[in-house]
KOLVEXLO-305314 format. One record per residue: residue in three letters; x, y, z of N, C-alpha, C, O in turn; residue number from 1. Coordinates in steps of 0.05 Angstrom, whole numbers, plus 32768, in hexadecimal, padded with zeros to 4 digits. Layout:
REM residues N
NODE | lopa | nX | nY | nZ | caX | caY | caZ | cX | cY | cZ | oX | oY | oZ | doti
NODE | Ala | X | Y | Z | X | Y | Z | X | Y | Z | X | Y | Z | NUM $
...
This chain:
REM residues 176
NODE | lopa | nX | nY | nZ | caX | caY | caZ | cX | cY | cZ | oX | oY | oZ | doti
NODE | Met | 7C82 | 8020 | 74AE | 7C9F | 8015 | 74B7 | 7CB4 | 8029 | 74A9 | 7CB4 | 8032 | 7492 | 1 $
NODE | Ser | 7CC5 | 802D | 74BF | 7CDA | 8046 | 74B5 | 7CE9 | 803E | 749F | 7CEE | 8026 | 749D | 2 $
NODE | Thr | 7CF3 | 8052 | 7489 | 7D07 | 804B | 747C | 7D27 | 8053 | 7485 | 7D3C | 804E | 747A | 3 $
NODE | Ala | 7D23 | 8060 | 749B | 7D3D | 806A | 74A8 | 7D54 | 805E | 74A4 | 7D4E | 8047 | 749F | 4 $
NODE | Ile | 7D68 | 8060 | 74A4 | 7D7F | 804F | 74A5 | 7D8A | 804F | 74C1 | 7D8E | 8065 | 74CB | 5 $
NODE | Gln | 7D8F | 8039 | 74D0 | 7D97 | 8034 | 74EA | 7DB7 | 802D | 74EE | 7DC2 | 8019 | 74E6 | 6 $
NODE | Arg | 7DC0 | 803E | 74F8 | 7DE5 | 803F | 74F3 | 7DED | 802E | 7511 | 7DE8 | 8036 | 7528 | 7 $
NODE | Val | 7DF9 | 8015 | 750A | 7E02 | 8005 | 7520 | 7E22 | 800D | 751B | 7E2D | 800B | 7505 | 8 $
NODE | Val | 7E30 | 8016 | 7537 | 7E4B | 8013 | 753A | 7E55 | 7FFC | 7545 | 7E48 | 7FEE | 7556 | 9 $
NODE | Ile | 7E6E | 7FF6 | 753A | 7E81 | 7FE0 | 7544 | 7E93 | 7FEC | 754D | 7EA1 | 7FF8 | 753D | 10 $
NODE | Leu | 7E99 | 7FED | 7568 | 7EB2 | 7FF4 | 7572 | 7EC0 | 7FDE | 757C | 7EB6 | 7FC8 | 757D | 11 $
NODE | Gly | 7EE6 | 7FE7 | 7588 | 7EEC | 7FD8 | 7593 | 7F0F | 7FD9 | 758E | 7F14 | 7FE4 | 7579 | 12 $
NODE | Ala | 7F21 | 7FD1 | 759A | 7F3C | 7FDC | 759A | 7F46 | 7FCF | 757E | 7F3A | 7FC2 | 756D | 13 $
NODE | Glu | 7F5C | 7FD6 | 7581 | 7F6E | 7FC7 | 7563 | 7F68 | 7FAB | 7566 | 7F61 | 7FA0 | 757B | 14 $
NODE | Ser | 7F6B | 7F9F | 754D | 7F6D | 7F84 | 7545 | 7F59 | 7F71 | 7558 | 7F5E | 7F5D | 7565 | 15 $
NODE | Thr | 7F3F | 7F7F | 7554 | 7F25 | 7F71 | 7561 | 7F16 | 7F64 | 7554 | 7F09 | 7F52 | 755D | 16 $
NODE | Gly | 7F16 | 7F6D | 7537 | 7F08 | 7F5D | 7520 | 7EE9 | 7F70 | 751A | 7ED2 | 7F68 | 7517 | 17 $
NODE | Lys | 7EF5 | 7F8B | 751B | 7EDA | 7FA0 | 7515 | 7ED7 | 7F9D | 74F9 | 7EC2 | 7F94 | 74EF | 18 $
NODE | Ser | 7EE8 | 7FA3 | 74EC | 7EE4 | 7FA9 | 74D0 | 7EDD | 7F8D | 74C7 | 7ECE | 7F8E | 74B3 | 19 $
NODE | Thr | 7EE3 | 7F76 | 74CD | 7EDA | 7F59 | 74C3 | 7EBB | 7F56 | 74CD | 7EAA | 7F4C | 74BE | 20 $
NODE | Leu | 7EB6 | 7F5D | 74DE | 7E97 | 7F5E | 74E8 | 7E89 | 7F75 | 74E3 | 7E71 | 7F73 | 74E3 | 21 $
NODE | Ala | 7E92 | 7F8C | 74DE | 7E7F | 7FA2 | 74CA | 7E78 | 7F98 | 74AA | 7E66 | 7FA1 | 749C | 22 $
NODE | Ala | 7E89 | 7F86 | 74A2 | 7E8D | 7F81 | 7482 | 7E7B | 7F69 | 7483 | 7E6D | 7F68 | 746F | 23 $
NODE | Ala | 7E77 | 7F51 | 7496 | 7E67 | 7F41 | 749C | 7E4F | 7F4A | 74A1 | 7E3C | 7F3F | 7494 | 24 $
NODE | Leu | 7E49 | 7F5C | 74B3 | 7E2E | 7F64 | 74BA | 7E1C | 7F6F | 74A1 | 7E05 | 7F6B | 749B | 25 $
NODE | Ala | 7E33 | 7F7F | 7495 | 7E25 | 7F89 | 747F | 7E17 | 7F77 | 7465 | 7E02 | 7F7A | 7458 | 26 $
NODE | Ala | 7E28 | 7F69 | 7465 | 7E21 | 7F4C | 7450 | 7E10 | 7F42 | 7456 | 7DFD | 7F3F | 7447 | 27 $
NODE | His | 7E11 | 7F39 | 7475 | 7DF3 | 7F30 | 747F | 7DD7 | 7F3C | 747F | 7DC2 | 7F2F | 747F | 28 $
NODE | Tyr | 7DDA | 7F55 | 747E | 7DC1 | 7F64 | 747F | 7DC0 | 7F73 | 7464 | 7DB1 | 7F87 | 7462 | 29 $
NODE | Gln | 7DD1 | 7F68 | 744C | 7DD0 | 7F76 | 7438 | 7DD2 | 7F94 | 7437 | 7DBF | 7FA0 | 742D | 30 $
NODE | Thr | 7DE5 | 7FA0 | 7441 | 7DE3 | 7FB5 | 7440 | 7DFF | 7FC2 | 743F | 7E10 | 7FB1 | 7439 | 31 $
NODE | Val | 7E0A | 7FDF | 7443 | 7E20 | 7FE1 | 7445 | 7E32 | 7FEA | 745C | 7E26 | 7FEE | 7471 | 32 $
NODE | Trp | 7E4B | 7FED | 745D | 7E59 | 7FF5 | 7479 | 7E6B | 8007 | 7471 | 7E72 | 800A | 7459 | 33 $
NODE | Val | 7E75 | 8017 | 748B | 7E8C | 802F | 7488 | 7EA5 | 8025 | 7498 | 7EA4 | 8020 | 74B0 | 34 $
NODE | Pro | 7EBC | 8023 | 7488 | 7ED3 | 8019 | 748F | 7EDC | 802F | 7498 | 7ED3 | 8045 | 7493 | 35 $
NODE | Glu | 7EF1 | 8029 | 74AC | 7EFA | 803C | 74BE | 7F0E | 804D | 74AC | 7F20 | 8044 | 749F | 36 $
NODE | Tyr | 7F08 | 8066 | 74AE | 7F18 | 807F | 74A8 | 7F3A | 8078 | 74AB | 7F4C | 8076 | 749A | 37 $
NODE | Leu | 7F39 | 8076 | 74C9 | 7F56 | 8076 | 74CE | 7F68 | 8062 | 74C4 | 7F80 | 8062 | 74C7 | 38 $
NODE | Arg | 7F59 | 804F | 74B5 | 7F70 | 8034 | 74A8 | 7F77 | 804E | 748E | 7F8E | 8058 | 748B | 39 $
NODE | Glu | 7F6A | 8052 | 7483 | 7F6C | 8065 | 7466 | 7F83 | 8076 | 7472 | 7F9B | 8073 | 746C | 40 $
NODE | Phe | 7F7A | 8085 | 7481 | 7F8D | 80A2 | 748C | 7FAE | 8093 | 748F | 7FC1 | 8098 | 7481 | 41 $
NODE | Val | 7FAD | 8081 | 74A4 | 7FCA | 8077 | 74A9 | 7FD3 | 806C | 7494 | 7FEA | 8075 | 7490 | 42 $
NODE | Glu | 7FC9 | 8056 | 747B | 7FD8 | 804B | 7469 | 7FDC | 8064 | 7450 | 7FEE | 8061 | 7440 | 43 $
NODE | Ser | 7FCD | 8077 | 744E | 7FD6 | 808F | 7437 | 7FE9 | 80A1 | 7446 | 7FF6 | 80AD | 7435 | 44 $
NODE | Arg | 7FF0 | 80A7 | 745D | 8000 | 80B5 | 7462 | 801C | 80A8 | 746F | 8031 | 80B5 | 7470 | 45 $
NODE | Gln | 8017 | 8088 | 747A | 802A | 807E | 7483 | 8035 | 8085 | 749B | 804D | 8082 | 749E | 46 $
NODE | Arg | 8026 | 808E | 74AD | 8027 | 8096 | 74C9 | 800B | 8093 | 74D2 | 7FF6 | 808F | 74C7 | 47 $
NODE | Thr | 8015 | 8096 | 74EB | 7FFD | 8095 | 750C | 7FF5 | 80B3 | 7509 | 800A | 80C0 | 750C | 48 $
NODE | Pro | 7FE3 | 80C2 | 7505 | 7FD2 | 80D8 | 7509 | 7FDF | 80E0 | 7525 | 7FE5 | 80D2 | 7538 | 49 $
NODE | Trp | 7FE4 | 8102 | 7522 | 7FE9 | 8110 | 7533 | 7FC9 | 811B | 754A | 7FB1 | 8114 | 7549 | 50 $
NODE | Ala | 7FD4 | 812B | 7558 | 7FC2 | 812D | 756E | 7FA6 | 8143 | 7560 | 7F8E | 8144 | 7565 | 51 $
NODE | Glu | 7FB5 | 814E | 754F | 7FA2 | 8166 | 7544 | 7F8C | 815D | 752A | 7F79 | 8169 | 7520 | 52 $
NODE | Glu | 7F9B | 8140 | 7523 | 7F85 | 8136 | 750C | 7F74 | 8120 | 7512 | 7F6A | 8111 | 7501 | 53 $
NODE | Gln | 7F70 | 8120 | 7530 | 7F5F | 810B | 753D | 7F3C | 8116 | 7534 | 7F2C | 8108 | 7529 | 54 $
NODE | Leu | 7F38 | 8133 | 753C | 7F21 | 813C | 7535 | 7F1A | 813A | 7512 | 7F04 | 8132 | 7508 | 55 $
NODE | Pro | 7F2E | 8140 | 7505 | 7F29 | 8142 | 74E8 | 7F1D | 811F | 74DE | 7F09 | 811B | 74D0 | 56 $
NODE | Ile | 7F31 | 810B | 74EA | 7F26 | 80F2 | 74E8 | 7F0B | 80EC | 74EE | 7EFC | 80E0 | 74DE | 57 $
NODE | Ala | 7F02 | 80F4 | 7505 | 7EE9 | 80F2 | 750D | 7ED4 | 80F9 | 7501 | 7EBE | 80EE | 7500 | 58 $
NODE | Ile | 7EDC | 8110 | 74F6 | 7EC2 | 8120 | 74E3 | 7EBF | 8113 | 74C9 | 7EA9 | 8112 | 74BF | 59 $
NODE | Thr | 7ED6 | 8107 | 74BD | 7ED6 | 80F9 | 74A6 | 7ECC | 80E3 | 74AC | 7EBE | 80DB | 7499 | 60 $
NODE | Gln | 7ECB | 80CD | 74C6 | 7EC1 | 80B7 | 74C6 | 7EA7 | 80BD | 74C7 | 7E99 | 80AA | 74C0 | 61 $
NODE | Arg | 7E9A | 80D5 | 74D0 | 7E82 | 80D9 | 74D6 | 7E70 | 80DE | 74BC | 7E5A | 80D3 | 74B9 | 62 $
NODE | Leu | 7E7B | 80F1 | 74AC | 7E78 | 80F6 | 748E | 7E73 | 80E2 | 7477 | 7E64 | 80E5 | 7463 | 63 $
NODE | Arg | 7E82 | 80CA | 7480 | 7E81 | 80B2 | 7472 | 7E6D | 80A4 | 7476 | 7E60 | 809B | 7463 | 64 $
NODE | Glu | 7E65 | 80A0 | 7490 | 7E4D | 809A | 7494 | 7E37 | 80A6 | 7488 | 7E25 | 8099 | 747D | 65 $
NODE | Thr | 7E37 | 80BD | 7488 | 7E1E | 80CC | 747F | 7E1F | 80C8 | 745F | 7E09 | 80C7 | 7453 | 66 $
NODE | Lys | 7E32 | 80C7 | 7455 | 7E2F | 80C0 | 7438 | 7E2B | 809C | 7434 | 7E20 | 8095 | 741F | 67 $
NODE | Glu | 7E31 | 8090 | 7440 | 7E2F | 8070 | 743C | 7E0C | 806A | 7447 | 7DFD | 8059 | 743F | 68 $
NODE | Ala | 7E08 | 8078 | 7456 | 7DE6 | 8078 | 745C | 7DDB | 8077 | 7443 | 7DCD | 8064 | 743C | 69 $
NODE | Ala | 7DE0 | 8088 | 7436 | 7DD1 | 8088 | 7414 | 7DCA | 8071 | 740D | 7DB2 | 806C | 7408 | 70 $
NODE | Arg | 7DDE | 8061 | 740C | 7DDF | 8041 | 7400 | 7DD7 | 802B | 7412 | 7DD4 | 8014 | 7409 | 71 $
NODE | Ala | 7DD5 | 8030 | 7429 | 7DD2 | 801D | 743C | 7DAE | 8015 | 7438 | 7D9D | 8020 | 742A | 72 $
NODE | His | 7DAB | 7FFD | 744B | 7D8F | 7FEE | 7444 | 7D87 | 7FE5 | 7462 | 7D8B | 7FCD | 7468 | 73 $
NODE | Gly | 7D7E | 7FF4 | 7471 | 7D6F | 7FEF | 7488 | 7D86 | 7FF1 | 74A0 | 7D81 | 7FFB | 74B5 | 74 $
NODE | Phe | 7D9F | 7FE7 | 749A | 7DB5 | 7FEF | 74B0 | 7DCD | 7FFA | 74A3 | 7DD4 | 7FF1 | 748D | 75 $
NODE | Leu | 7DD9 | 800B | 74AE | 7DF5 | 8011 | 74AB | 7E09 | 800D | 74B9 | 7E0B | 801D | 74CC | 76 $
NODE | Phe | 7E1E | 7FF8 | 74B7 | 7E34 | 7FEE | 74C8 | 7E4D | 7FFD | 74CB | 7E5F | 7FFB | 74BA | 77 $
NODE | Cys | 7E4E | 800B | 74DD | 7E67 | 8027 | 74E3 | 7E7B | 8016 | 74F2 | 7E75 | 800C | 7508 | 78 $
NODE | Asp | 7E98 | 8013 | 74E4 | 7EAC | 800C | 74EC | 7EB9 | 8023 | 74FE | 7ECA | 8032 | 74F6 | 79 $
NODE | Thr | 7EB0 | 8023 | 7516 | 7EBE | 8035 | 7528 | 7EAA | 8050 | 752A | 7E96 | 8055 | 751C | 80 $
NODE | Ser | 7EB6 | 8062 | 7540 | 7EA5 | 807F | 753C | 7EB5 | 8095 | 7548 | 7ECB | 808E | 7552 | 81 $
NODE | Pro | 7EAF | 80AD | 754A | 7EBD | 80C1 | 7550 | 7EC4 | 80B7 | 7573 | 7EDA | 80BF | 757C | 82 $
NODE | Leu | 7EB5 | 80AA | 7582 | 7EBA | 809E | 759E | 7ED2 | 808D | 759E | 7EDE | 808B | 75B4 | 83 $
NODE | Met | 7EDA | 807F | 7589 | 7EED | 8076 | 758B | 7F0C | 8081 | 7586 | 7F22 | 8078 | 758D | 84 $
NODE | Thr | 7F04 | 8096 | 7577 | 7F19 | 80A2 | 756F | 7F25 | 80B7 | 7589 | 7F3C | 80BF | 758D | 85 $
NODE | Ala | 7F09 | 80BF | 7599 | 7F0F | 80CD | 75B3 | 7F1F | 80B7 | 75C0 | 7F36 | 80BF | 75C5 | 86 $
NODE | Val | 7F1B | 80A1 | 75C7 | 7F26 | 808D | 75DE | 7F3E | 808E | 75D2 | 7F4E | 8092 | 75E4 | 87 $
NODE | Tyr | 7F4C | 808A | 75B7 | 7F66 | 8089 | 75B2 | 7F74 | 80A8 | 75B6 | 7F8B | 80A9 | 75BE | 88 $
NODE | Ser | 7F67 | 80BB | 75B2 | 7F74 | 80D3 | 75BD | 7F7A | 80D4 | 75D8 | 7F90 | 80DB | 75DF | 89 $
NODE | Glu | 7F67 | 80CD | 75EA | 7F6E | 80CF | 760B | 7F83 | 80BA | 760A | 7F91 | 80BF | 761E | 90 $
NODE | Tyr | 7F8D | 80A5 | 75FE | 7F9D | 8091 | 75FF | 7FBC | 8099 | 75F5 | 7FD1 | 8090 | 75FE | 91 $
NODE | Tyr | 7FB9 | 80A6 | 75E7 | 7FD2 | 80AA | 75D4 | 7FDD | 80C9 | 75DC | 7FF4 | 80CC | 75E3 | 92 $
NODE | Phe | 7FCB | 80DE | 75DA | 7FD6 | 80FD | 75DD | 7FC8 | 8104 | 75FE | 7FCA | 811B | 7606 | 93 $
NODE | Gly | 7FBE | 80F4 | 760D | 7FB2 | 80F3 | 762A | 7F99 | 8108 | 762C | 7F8D | 8111 | 7640 | 94 $
NODE | Leu | 7F95 | 810C | 760B | 7F6E | 811A | 7619 | 7F66 | 8118 | 75F9 | 7F74 | 810F | 75E6 | 95 $
NODE | Ala | 7F4F | 8123 | 75F9 | 7F3F | 8120 | 75DF | 7F37 | 8142 | 75D2 | 7F24 | 8147 | 75E0 | 96 $
NODE | Asp | 7F3A | 8156 | 75C3 | 7F2D | 8169 | 75BC | 7F14 | 816C | 75C6 | 7F04 | 815A | 75C8 | 97 $
NODE | Val | 7F0E | 8186 | 75CB | 7EF4 | 8188 | 75D5 | 7EDF | 8185 | 75C3 | 7EC8 | 817E | 75CA | 98 $
NODE | Lys | 7EE6 | 818B | 75AB | 7ED3 | 818B | 7594 | 7ED3 | 816D | 758E | 7EBD | 8166 | 7587 | 99 $
NODE | Leu | 7EE4 | 815C | 758D | 7EE8 | 813B | 7589 | 7ED4 | 8134 | 75A2 | 7EC1 | 8124 | 759D | 100 $
NODE | Asn | 7ED5 | 813D | 75B8 | 7EC7 | 8127 | 75D0 | 7EAB | 8134 | 75C4 | 7E9D | 8123 | 75B8 | 101 $
NODE | Ala | 7EA1 | 814D | 75C5 | 7E85 | 8155 | 75B9 | 7E7A | 814C | 75A7 | 7E61 | 814D | 75A7 | 102 $
NODE | Leu | 7E89 | 8140 | 7590 | 7E8A | 8127 | 7576 | 7E7D | 810E | 7584 | 7E67 | 8103 | 7582 | 103 $
NODE | Ala | 7E96 | 810A | 7594 | 7E8F | 80E9 | 7599 | 7E77 | 80E6 | 75AD | 7E6F | 80CF | 75B1 | 104 $
NODE | Glu | 7E6A | 80FB | 75BC | 7E57 | 80FF | 75CE | 7E42 | 80FE | 75C1 | 7E2F | 80FA | 75D0 | 105 $
NODE | Gln | 7E3A | 80FF | 75A3 | 7E2D | 8100 | 7590 | 7E1F | 80DF | 758A | 7E0C | 80DA | 757D | 106 $
NODE | His | 7E2E | 80CE | 7597 | 7E27 | 80B1 | 7594 | 7E07 | 80A9 | 758E | 7DF7 | 809D | 759C | 107 $
NODE | Asp | 7E05 | 80B5 | 7578 | 7DE6 | 80AD | 7572 | 7DE0 | 808F | 755F | 7DCF | 808C | 754D | 108 $
NODE | Tyr | 7DEF | 8080 | 7567 | 7DEE | 805F | 755B | 7DCF | 8057 | 756A | 7DC6 | 805B | 7581 | 109 $
NODE | Val | 7DC4 | 8049 | 7552 | 7DB0 | 8035 | 755C | 7DBA | 8023 | 756E | 7DAD | 8020 | 7583 | 110 $
NODE | Ala | 7DD0 | 8016 | 756A | 7DDC | 8004 | 7578 | 7DFA | 8002 | 7579 | 7E06 | 8005 | 7564 | 111 $
NODE | Thr | 7E06 | 7FFD | 758F | 7E27 | 7FF6 | 758E | 7E30 | 7FDE | 759B | 7E2A | 7FD4 | 75B1 | 112 $
NODE | Ile | 7E41 | 7FD9 | 7589 | 7E4D | 7FBB | 758B | 7E66 | 7FC0 | 7591 | 7E71 | 7FD0 | 7582 | 113 $
NODE | Val | 7E70 | 7FB8 | 75A3 | 7E92 | 7FB5 | 75B1 | 7E95 | 7F97 | 75A8 | 7E85 | 7F85 | 75AB | 114 $
NODE | Ala | 7EB0 | 7F96 | 759A | 7EBE | 7F82 | 758F | 7ECC | 7F79 | 75AB | 7ED5 | 7F8B | 75B9 | 115 $
NODE | Ala | 7ECF | 7F61 | 75B2 | 7EE0 | 7F5E | 75C8 | 7EFD | 7F58 | 75BA | 7F00 | 7F56 | 75A2 | 116 $
NODE | Pro | 7F13 | 7F56 | 75CC | 7F2C | 7F56 | 75C8 | 7F38 | 7F3B | 75CD | 7F4C | 7F37 | 75DA | 117 $
NODE | Thr | 7F28 | 7F2A | 75C0 | 7F2D | 7F0D | 75CC | 7F37 | 7EFC | 75A4 | 7F3C | 7EE4 | 75A1 | 118 $
NODE | Thr | 7F38 | 7F0E | 758F | 7F40 | 7F00 | 757C | 7F61 | 7EFE | 757D | 7F6C | 7F0D | 758D | 119 $
NODE | Pro | 7F6D | 7EF1 | 7572 | 7F8C | 7EF5 | 756E | 7F9C | 7F0F | 755F | 7F9E | 7F17 | 7547 | 120 $
NODE | Trp | 7FA4 | 7F17 | 7576 | 7FB9 | 7F34 | 756F | 7FC3 | 7F33 | 7559 | 7FD7 | 7F24 | 7559 | 121 $
NODE | Met | 7FBE | 7F3F | 753E | 7FCF | 7F3C | 752E | 7FD8 | 7F5F | 7529 | 7FCA | 7F73 | 752E | 122 $
NODE | Pro | 7FF2 | 7F5C | 751D | 7FFE | 7F74 | 751D | 7FF3 | 7F80 | 74FD | 7FEB | 7F71 | 74EB | 123 $
NODE | Asp | 7FF7 | 7F9C | 74FC | 7FE7 | 7FA3 | 74E1 | 7FF5 | 7FC1 | 74E1 | 7FE9 | 7FD7 | 74E5 | 124 $
NODE | Gly | 8010 | 7FBD | 74DB | 8021 | 7FD6 | 74D5 | 8022 | 7FEE | 74E5 | 802A | 7FE9 | 74FC | 125 $
NODE | Leu | 801B | 8009 | 74DF | 801B | 8019 | 74F2 | 8006 | 8018 | 7505 | 800D | 801F | 751B | 126 $
NODE | Gln | 7FEB | 8010 | 7501 | 7FD5 | 8010 | 750A | 7FD3 | 8007 | 752C | 7FC9 | 8014 | 753F | 127 $
NODE | Arg | 7FE1 | 7FE8 | 752D | 7FE1 | 7FE1 | 7544 | 7FFC | 7FD9 | 754D | 800F | 7FD1 | 753F | 128 $
NODE | Glu | 7FFB | 7FDC | 7567 | 800F | 7FD6 | 757E | 8012 | 7FC5 | 758C | 8029 | 7FBF | 7591 | 129 $
NODE | Ser | 7FFF | 7FB5 | 759A | 8006 | 7F99 | 75AA | 7FED | 7F9B | 75B9 | 7FE1 | 7FAF | 75C0 | 130 $
NODE | Asp | 7FE6 | 7F78 | 75C1 | 7FD4 | 7F6F | 75D0 | 7FCD | 7F84 | 75EA | 7FB7 | 7F8A | 75F2 | 131 $
NODE | Ala | 7FE4 | 7F8C | 75F5 | 7FE1 | 7F9B | 7614 | 7FD3 | 7FAD | 760B | 7FBE | 7FB0 | 7618 | 132 $
NODE | Val | 7FD7 | 7FBC | 75F7 | 7FCB | 7FDC | 75F2 | 7FB5 | 7FD6 | 75E4 | 7FA7 | 7FEA | 75E2 | 133 $
NODE | Arg | 7FAA | 7FBF | 75D9 | 7F91 | 7FB9 | 75D4 | 7F7C | 7FB4 | 75E9 | 7F64 | 7FB9 | 75E6 | 134 $
NODE | Gln | 7F87 | 7FAB | 75FE | 7F79 | 7F9C | 7612 | 7F70 | 7FBA | 7625 | 7F5A | 7FBD | 762F | 135 $
NODE | Gln | 7F87 | 7FCF | 7628 | 7F86 | 7FE9 | 7630 | 7F71 | 7FF6 | 7625 | 7F5D | 7FFC | 7633 | 136 $
NODE | Ile | 7F72 | 7FFB | 760B | 7F5B | 800A | 75FB | 7F42 | 7FFF | 75FB | 7F2D | 800B | 75F5 | 137 $
NODE | His | 7F43 | 7FE2 | 7605 | 7F24 | 7FD9 | 7608 | 7F1B | 7FDC | 761E | 7F03 | 7FDC | 761E | 138 $
NODE | Ala | 7F28 | 7FDF | 7639 | 7F21 | 7FE8 | 764F | 7F1A | 8007 | 764E | 7F07 | 8012 | 765B | 139 $
NODE | Arg | 7F2D | 8016 | 763B | 7F21 | 8032 | 7641 | 7F09 | 8035 | 7632 | 7EF9 | 8048 | 7635 | 140 $
NODE | Leu | 7F06 | 8022 | 7620 | 7EE6 | 802C | 760B | 7ED5 | 8024 | 761A | 7EC4 | 8035 | 761E | 141 $
NODE | Leu | 7ED2 | 800C | 7627 | 7EC3 | 7FFE | 7638 | 7EB5 | 8017 | 7652 | 7E9D | 801B | 7657 | 142 $
NODE | Arg | 7ECC | 8023 | 765D | 7EC3 | 8039 | 7677 | 7EB5 | 8053 | 7660 | 7EA0 | 805D | 7668 | 143 $
NODE | Lys | 7EBE | 805C | 764B | 7EB4 | 8070 | 763F | 7E9C | 8069 | 7636 | 7E8C | 807C | 7634 | 144 $
NODE | Leu | 7E95 | 8053 | 762F | 7E7A | 804C | 7628 | 7E62 | 804F | 7647 | 7E4C | 805A | 764D | 145 $
NODE | Asp | 7E75 | 8041 | 7654 | 7E64 | 803D | 766E | 7E60 | 805D | 7680 | 7E4E | 8064 | 7690 | 146 $
NODE | Asp | 7E71 | 8068 | 7679 | 7E74 | 8088 | 7685 | 7E5C | 8093 | 7672 | 7E49 | 809D | 767E | 147 $
NODE | Gly | 7E5C | 8093 | 7658 | 7E48 | 80A1 | 7648 | 7E27 | 8095 | 764F | 7E12 | 80A0 | 7649 | 148 $
NODE | Gly | 7E2C | 807A | 765C | 7E0D | 8074 | 765F | 7E06 | 8065 | 763E | 7DEF | 8063 | 7636 | 149 $
NODE | Ile | 7E1A | 805E | 7630 | 7E15 | 804C | 7617 | 7E15 | 8034 | 761B | 7E29 | 8029 | 7624 | 150 $
NODE | Ala | 7DFD | 8026 | 7616 | 7DF8 | 800F | 7610 | 7E01 | 7FF9 | 75FB | 7DF5 | 7FFA | 75E5 | 151 $
NODE | Tyr | 7E10 | 7FE8 | 75FE | 7E22 | 7FE0 | 75EC | 7E1C | 7FBD | 75F0 | 7E14 | 7FB2 | 7605 | 152 $
NODE | Leu | 7E24 | 7FAB | 75D3 | 7E26 | 7F90 | 75D8 | 7E41 | 7F8D | 75D0 | 7E4B | 7F98 | 75BC | 153 $
NODE | Leu | 7E50 | 7F7A | 75E3 | 7E6A | 7F72 | 75E2 | 7E66 | 7F51 | 75D3 | 7E5C | 7F3C | 75DC | 154 $
NODE | Val | 7E73 | 7F59 | 75B9 | 7E74 | 7F3C | 75A7 | 7E8D | 7F2C | 75AB | 7EA4 | 7F36 | 75AC | 155 $
NODE | Asp | 7E88 | 7F14 | 75AD | 7EA6 | 7F03 | 75AD | 7E9F | 7EED | 759A | 7E8A | 7EED | 758D | 156 $
NODE | Gly | 7EB3 | 7EDB | 7597 | 7EB8 | 7EBF | 758A | 7EB9 | 7EC7 | 7573 | 7EBF | 7EDE | 756C | 157 $
NODE | Ser | 7EB2 | 7EB0 | 7560 | 7EB8 | 7EB5 | 753F | 7EA7 | 7ECD | 7533 | 7E95 | 7ED8 | 7540 | 158 $
NODE | Thr | 7EAD | 7ED3 | 7519 | 7EA0 | 7EE3 | 7510 | 7E7D | 7EDC | 7508 | 7E6A | 7EEC | 7507 | 159 $
NODE | Gln | 7E7C | 7EC5 | 7504 | 7E5D | 7EB8 | 7502 | 7E59 | 7EBC | 7522 | 7E49 | 7ECE | 7527 | 160 $
NODE | Gln | 7E61 | 7EB4 | 7531 | 7E52 | 7EB9 | 754A | 7E4C | 7ED4 | 7554 | 7E39 | 7ED8 | 7562 | 161 $
NODE | Arg | 7E5C | 7EE5 | 754D | 7E5E | 7F00 | 754C | 7E49 | 7F0B | 7543 | 7E3C | 7F19 | 7552 | 162 $
NODE | Ile | 7E40 | 7F08 | 7527 | 7E2A | 7F0A | 7517 | 7E0F | 7F02 | 7527 | 7DFC | 7F11 | 7529 | 163 $
NODE | Ser | 7E12 | 7EE9 | 7530 | 7DFC | 7EDF | 753F | 7DF1 | 7EF3 | 7557 | 7DDA | 7EFC | 755B | 164 $
NODE | Gln | 7E04 | 7EF7 | 7562 | 7DF9 | 7F09 | 757C | 7DF8 | 7F25 | 7575 | 7DEE | 7F35 | 7585 | 165 $
NODE | Val | 7E02 | 7F2E | 755E | 7DF7 | 7F48 | 755A | 7DDD | 7F4C | 754D | 7DCE | 7F5F | 7550 | 166 $
NODE | Glu | 7DD9 | 7F31 | 753C | 7DBB | 7F2B | 752D | 7DA7 | 7F30 | 7549 | 7D96 | 7F41 | 7549 | 167 $
NODE | Asn | 7DAD | 7F1F | 755C | 7D9D | 7F1E | 7570 | 7D97 | 7F3D | 757E | 7D81 | 7F48 | 7582 | 168 $
NODE | Tyr | 7DA9 | 7F44 | 7581 | 7DAA | 7F5F | 7596 | 7D9C | 7F76 | 7585 | 7D92 | 7F89 | 7590 | 169 $
NODE | Leu | 7D9C | 7F73 | 756A | 7D8D | 7F84 | 7552 | 7D73 | 7F83 | 7557 | 7D66 | 7F96 | 755C | 170 $
NODE | Ala | 7D69 | 7F68 | 7556 | 7D4B | 7F5B | 7556 | 7D48 | 7F68 | 7575 | 7D39 | 7F7C | 7573 | 171 $
NODE | Gln | 7D4D | 7F66 | 7586 | 7D44 | 7F6D | 75A1 | 7D41 | 7F86 | 759E | 7D2A | 7F8C | 759F | 172 $
NODE | His | 7D52 | 7F99 | 7599 | 7D53 | 7FB9 | 759A | 7D40 | 7FC3 | 7583 | 7D40 | 7FDB | 7581 | 173 $
NODE | Arg | 7D32 | 7FB9 | 7574 | 7D25 | 7FBE | 7560 | 7D0C | 7FB6 | 756D | 7CFC | 7FC8 | 7567 | 174 $
NODE | Asp | 7D02 | 7FA5 | 757B | 7CEB | 7FA0 | 758C | 7CDD | 7FB9 | 759E | 7CC5 | 7FBD | 75A2 | 175 $
NODE | His | 7CFA | 7FCD | 75A8 | 7CF2 | 7FDF | 75BD | 7CEB | 7FF7 | 75B7 | 7CE4 | 8007 | 75C8 | 176 $
């Protein structure tokens, strides 16, 4: 049996419960998770990032995955990925940097989980705009995953229901 860490990414628009789900899955599987670096970036600078900061944010996110993998057991749950950064870059700036797109295309997770935008929308300072934007980002994300041929599980319901959905999905994929 391999002891390689299996990285599972949790994607979704703003206010869809990604962080809550990542933390809950890490607790469920007795491992660690990688928080979204963008939140730290926004809080520390008290502003949203500029176009030229998108690639460094995505690189930092991946570096943190590498660092946390050393502490993980079985799975490493990642709250977002460079693919999500590319989706937001396209939405806010009209395009994603060539290097950011290349990093986003290295989507090498064992499973991709997408949090449905059905949880109550909650404002969160500078990082969240509206439910309308959340729905647009969700549609763009699904298109990007489909265009990239990336299989994903769309999870919905309570956190416990989402954990059960992910648990079943990971068990099925482990057998293949």
